N, C-alpha and C positions, 0 to 999 in steps of 0.2 A: 446368561442373557445375551442375546444377539441383537446388535443395533447397527445402523448404517449412518455414515457421516461423510460429508465432502472432505476430501483430502486437504482442501484449502482452508478449512475451518481450524481454529486454534486447537491443538491437542490438549486433552484433559486427562487427568489421572483416572477419571471415571470411564474412560474409553476401554480400559483393560488392554488386552492383546489387540494390536492394530494390524489389520491385514488389507493391503491394497489389492483390489480385485479387478483392476483395469488391465487390459492387454497391453496398452501403451502407457509409458511413464507420463504423468501429468505435466503439462507445460508450466515452466516457471517454478517448479518445486525442486529444491535442492535436496539430494538424497540425505545429506547429513542433518538437515533441519526438518525432515518430514516426520520423524518419530514413528516410522513404520517398522513393525517387528518382522513382517514377512510380505513378500510380493508374490501373490499366487495368480499370475496372469493367465494360466491355462484354464481357470474356472470362468473367465470372461466369455462373452459371446464370440463366436467365430468372426473373423474379419468380414466375411460376406454378409452375415446377419447384422453386424454392427453398422456396416455401410448402408445396407438396405433400410434399416430403421432410421438412421440419421437424426435421432432424438425428435422425431415428429410425433407429437401427442396422438394424432389421429391413427397412427400405426401401432400404438402401444399395446392394445389388446392382442393383436396378431403377433407382435413381437414377443409378448409375454408367453404366449402359447408355444411359439417356435423355440424360444430360449429354454423354456422348461423341458421341451423334448430333447434339446441338446444336453441339458444338465443330467437327464436320466441316463445318458450314455457316456458321460464325461468321467474319466477316472480321477480327475482332480477333485471331484466332489467328495470322494472318500477321504482325501487329505484334509479338506475343509471340515468335513464332519468330525474327524478326529480332533482337529484343533478346537472346535466348538465344545466337544466333550471334555477336553482337557483344560479349558479356561472358564473360570466363573463368569467373566465378562469378555466378550469379543466384539470388536467393531470392524465392520466391513467399510473400507474407504474407497471412494470413487471420485472421479474428476468432473463428471457432468455438471453443468450449471443448473439443470432442471432437477429439483429435489423430489419431484413426484413421478416423472416419467423417465426412468433410467434402469439399467440392468441390475443395480444393487437392490432396488426395491423387489424385483422378481426373485433375485437370489435369496434375500432375507425371507420372503414369503415361502420359497421352496423348502427352506429348513424349518419353517414353523408348522408345516403340515404334519 
């Protein structure tokens, strides 16, 4: 099962294998307390796409389309696909405040297809 969760939320044993999918380390999160099994920053949107989107909900549909195109050509997707296949439960962690309009939502949906 693949789920998403803010990295700032309390870790849970139900999270399974925890993968941070942000290109930048989240502010205020100490590495030793993050309970992150892996940081796969290369699966995150490119810096230009991330900056253009700026977490603006009105841009989310176009962002989703553009990010999905990036994912189709991103070699890090293969690594994440293998992790998903090898873990019964995997949680994608992200730092964005908005739980509805962020790249982890797009990433989760990309793997549910």
